[in-house]
C-alpha positions in Angstrom: -27.4 -113.9 141.7 -28.5 -111.9 144.6 -26.5 -108.8 143.0 -27.6 -109.7 139.3 -31.2 -109.8 140.7 -30.7 -106.4 142.2 -29.3 -104.4 138.7 -31.8 -105.9 137.1 -34.8 -104.1 139.2 -32.9 -100.8 139.2 -32.8 -101.3 135.6 -36.5 -102.3 135.5 -37.6 -99.4 137.4 -36.0 -96.9 135.8 -37.6 -97.4 132.6 -40.9 -97.3 134.3 -39.9 -93.5 135.7 -40.6 -90.9 133.0 -37.0 -88.5 132.5 -37.4 -84.7 132.0 -35.3 -83.2 129.7 -34.5 -79.9 131.2 -32.5 -78.9 128.5 -33.8 -75.9 126.7 -33.8 -76.5 123.0 -35.4 -73.2 121.4 -32.1 -71.1 121.6 -33.8 -68.6 123.4 -32.0 -67.2 126.8 -34.1 -68.1 129.8 -36.2 -66.4 131.2 -34.7 -64.2 134.5 -35.9 -64.8 137.7 -38.9 -62.4 138.8 -37.9 -59.4 141.1 -39.7 -58.9 144.0 -40.1 -55.5 145.4 -40.1 -54.7 149.3 -43.3 -52.9 150.4 -42.0 -49.9 152.4 -44.4 -48.1 154.8 -43.7 -44.2 154.5 -43.6 -42.4 157.9 -46.4 -40.4 159.3 -46.4 -36.7 158.3 -44.6 -34.3 161.0 -47.2 -32.7 163.1 -46.4 -29.1 163.9 -46.4 -28.2 167.6 -48.2 -24.6 168.0 -45.9 -22.3 169.9 -47.8 -20.9 172.7 -49.1 -17.5 171.9 -48.0 -15.5 175.6 -45.9 -13.1 176.6 -42.6 -14.3 178.4 -39.9 -13.2 180.8 -42.1 -10.2 182.0 -39.8 -8.4 184.6 -39.5 -5.1 186.2 -41.2 -2.6 188.6 -45.2 -3.1 188.6 -45.6 -0.1 190.6 -46.3 3.8 189.4 -43.3 5.7 188.0 -42.0 1.9 187.3 -42.0 0.1 184.2 -42.3 -3.7 182.7 -40.1 -5.5 179.8 -40.0 -8.6 178.2 -41.0 -10.7 175.3 -44.1 -10.4 173.1 -45.4 -13.7 171.9 -44.4 -15.1 168.7 -45.5 -13.6 165.8 -46.4 -10.5 167.1 -46.6 -7.5 164.5 -47.7 -4.5 167.0 -48.1 -3.9 170.3 -50.1 -1.6 173.0 -50.3 -1.0 176.3 -53.5 0.7 177.7 -53.6 1.7 173.9 -50.1 3.7 173.6 -48.0 1.9 171.3 -44.8 0.3 172.3 -41.9 -0.2 170.0 -40.2 -3.9 169.5 -37.1 -5.0 169.1 -36.1 -7.6 166.3 -36.2 -10.4 168.9 -39.6 -9.1 170.4 -38.1 -7.5 173.4 -39.6 -4.5 174.8 -39.7 -2.0 177.1 -43.1 0.1 179.0 -43.5 2.1 181.6 -46.1 3.1 184.2 -46.7 7.0 184.8 -46.7 8.6 188.6 -50.5 8.4 188.6 -51.1 5.1 186.6 -54.1 3.2 187.3 -54.1 -0.4 189.3 -53.6 -2.3 186.3 -52.1 -1.7 182.6 -52.8 -4.2 179.9 -50.7 -5.2 177.2 -52.4 -5.9 174.1 -50.0 -8.3 171.2 -51.7 -8.0 167.3 -50.1 -11.4 165.4 -50.0 -12.1 162.2 -52.4 -14.5 161.9 -55.4 -12.1 163.1 -55.6 -13.4 166.9 -54.7 -11.4 169.6 -52.9 -11.6 173.0 -53.5 -9.9 176.6 -51.7 -9.6 179.7 -52.5 -7.5 182.6 -50.4 -6.0 184.7 -51.3 -5.7 188.7 -50.0 -1.9 189.0 -49.3 -1.4 193.1 -49.7 2.4 194.2 -47.3 4.4 196.1 -47.0 6.7 199.4 -46.1 9.8 197.3 -44.4 12.5 199.9 -47.1 15.5 200.6 -46.2 18.6 202.3 -49.8 20.2 202.9 -49.2 24.5 202.9 -52.0 26.4 204.2 -51.9 28.9 201.0 -53.3 29.1 198.6 -52.0 28.0 195.2 -50.5 30.2 193.1 -52.4 31.1 190.4 -50.2 33.9 188.9 -50.0 34.0 184.8 -46.4 34.6 184.0 -45.8 37.6 181.8 -46.1 38.1 178.3 -42.3 38.4 177.9 -41.7 34.8 179.9 -44.1 32.9 177.3 -42.3 34.4 174.6 -38.9 33.0 176.0 -40.5 30.0 177.0 -42.6 28.6 174.0 -39.9 28.2 171.9 -37.9 26.3 174.4 -40.9 24.4 174.9 -41.5 23.5 171.4 -37.8 22.4 171.4 -38.3 19.9 174.3 -41.1 18.7 173.2 -39.5 17.4 169.6 -36.5 16.2 171.5 -38.8 13.6 173.4 -40.3 13.0 170.2 -37.3 11.3 168.8 -36.6 7.4 168.5 -33.0 6.4 168.0 -31.7 3.6 166.6 -30.4 2.6 169.9 -30.7 0.0 172.4 -30.0 1.9 175.9 -33.1 1.1 176.8 -32.3 -2.7 177.4 -29.6 -1.4 179.6 -29.9 -1.9 183.1 -29.4 2.0 184.3 -26.4 3.1 186.4 -26.6 6.6 188.6 -25.6 9.4 186.5 -23.5 10.6 189.8 -23.7 10.0 193.1 -24.7 12.3 196.2 -27.0 13.2 198.6 -30.7 13.1 197.4 -32.3 16.6 197.6 -35.5 16.1 195.8 -37.8 12.9 195.4 -39.8 12.1 192.5 -43.6 12.2 193.0 -43.3 14.3 195.7 -46.0 17.0 195.6 -47.4 20.5 197.4 -50.8 20.1 198.8 -51.8 24.0 199.0 -55.4 24.2 201.3 -56.3 20.8 199.7 -55.6 21.9 195.9 -52.5 19.8 194.9 -50.0 21.7 192.9 -47.6 20.3 190.3 -45.7 17.2 191.1 -41.7 16.3 190.9 -40.9 14.9 188.0 -37.7 13.8 188.7 -34.8 12.9 191.5 -32.6 15.7 192.4 -28.8 14.9 193.0 -26.4 17.2 195.2 -23.1 16.0 195.4 -21.7 19.3 194.7 -21.0 22.3 192.3 -19.1 21.2 189.1 -19.2 17.6 189.9 -19.4 15.6 186.8 -22.3 13.8 185.8 -22.4 10.7 183.0 -24.9 8.6 180.9 -26.9 6.4 182.9 -27.5 4.2 179.9 -26.3 4.2 176.2 -28.2 7.0 173.8 -27.9 9.4 171.2 -28.0 13.1 172.4 -31.1 15.0 171.3 -30.8 18.0 172.7 -28.3 20.2 174.4 -28.8 23.7 175.4 -25.3 25.4 176.5 -27.2 28.8 176.1 -29.5 27.8 179.2 -33.6 27.5 179.0 -35.6 30.0 181.5 -36.3 27.0 184.2 -34.0 24.3 183.1 -30.8 26.0 182.5 -28.4 24.2 180.4 -30.2 21.2 179.8 -29.3 17.9 178.1 -31.7 15.6 176.5 -30.6 11.8 175.8 -33.1 9.2 174.2 -32.3 5.8 174.9 -34.4 4.2 172.2 -37.6 2.5 172.1 -39.7 5.9 173.5 -37.6 6.1 177.0 -35.3 9.4 177.0 -33.1 10.8 180.2 -33.3 14.7 180.7 -30.4 16.4 183.2 -31.1 20.2 183.9 -29.0 22.8 186.2 -26.0 21.7 184.3 -23.0 24.3 184.9 -21.1 23.2 181.6 -22.2 20.2 179.0 -19.3 18.1 177.0 -21.9 16.6 174.3 -23.5 17.9 171.2 -27.0 17.3 169.6 -26.6 14.3 167.4 -23.4 12.6 169.3 -24.5 8.8 170.6 -23.0 8.0 174.5 -22.2 5.2 175.9 -23.1 3.9 179.6 -20.6 5.9 181.9 -19.5 8.5 179.4 -18.8 12.1 180.9 -21.9 14.1 179.6 -21.4 17.6 181.9 -21.0 19.3 185.5 -23.4 20.2 188.1 -24.6 23.3 188.4 -27.2 25.8 189.4 -28.3 27.4 186.2 -32.1 28.0 185.2 -34.4 28.2 188.2 -32.5 26.2 190.8 -31.5 27.4 194.4 -28.5 25.7 194.7 -26.4 23.4 192.9 -27.9 20.0 192.0 -28.9 17.5 189.0 -32.2 17.3 188.2 -32.6 13.5 186.4 -35.5 13.1 185.0 -37.3 9.9 183.0 -40.0 9.8 180.3 -41.1 7.1 178.4 -43.5 8.1 175.9 -45.9 10.3 177.7 -45.3 8.5 181.3 -42.8 9.8 183.9 -40.9 7.4 185.4 -39.1 7.1 188.9 -35.2 7.0 187.8 -34.6 5.1 191.3 -36.4 2.2 190.3 -34.2 1.8 187.1 -31.2 1.9 189.0 -31.9 0.5 192.1 -30.7 2.4 195.2 -27.6 4.1 195.5 
């Protein structure tokens, strides 16, 4: 009796609960489930970090007759030092010199492509030059007309050679001595005639003996070779090291290279002699950057 009552109760309850027909009798396909697109937050735009506009890796000999080299600021399109133009390598590396009588400071000015300028002031230390005081009047005799007729074309060739700017990177190198021997004349030394200064010695004199070979202190291009002997310099050789830096070698007894020839550091250039205005066999080696005369020993270091 209990089982019958339970069944009857279940039937009665099922009749009271409405039945839901989930079948689709329209013949249409069921609607697809909605697609949910995830919301992706875009990353913030990259912020460009500005490159500092400054000179870097400056080094050299910051003294009279010395030099500076280093890298100009990123974006440099022009560079000067005390209003003199400074050439730049493709990597913005540069070389500039301080004259024998340079002031106590020099200023590098870089012009950037965005119109800005960047300045760097370099303190240039003074030097004590070897002075010889002579109790005589400074010689004032003028050169003869015949001498000047010979000298004028020599000076024109020298000046033209100094203006050459060869596509060579010797100016980047650490210079070596062209020859070793007794130093008989120092750069910058000067005679003072009763208080009136004469011209100073523009290079360094090395006297190892006649006929000793000398070599290139750095890579370069021969821009002047005078085996016919100039009136003062004798057999003269000028080598351009690029970017306005050049070397002159005076009084040679013979030259082993010709104009237009590319030479490499350490290459044989000629032999020491006493040609031109020389009192004995020696090599006069002088270095110029633009109009500035530099002390060769500051490029090589002590012998």
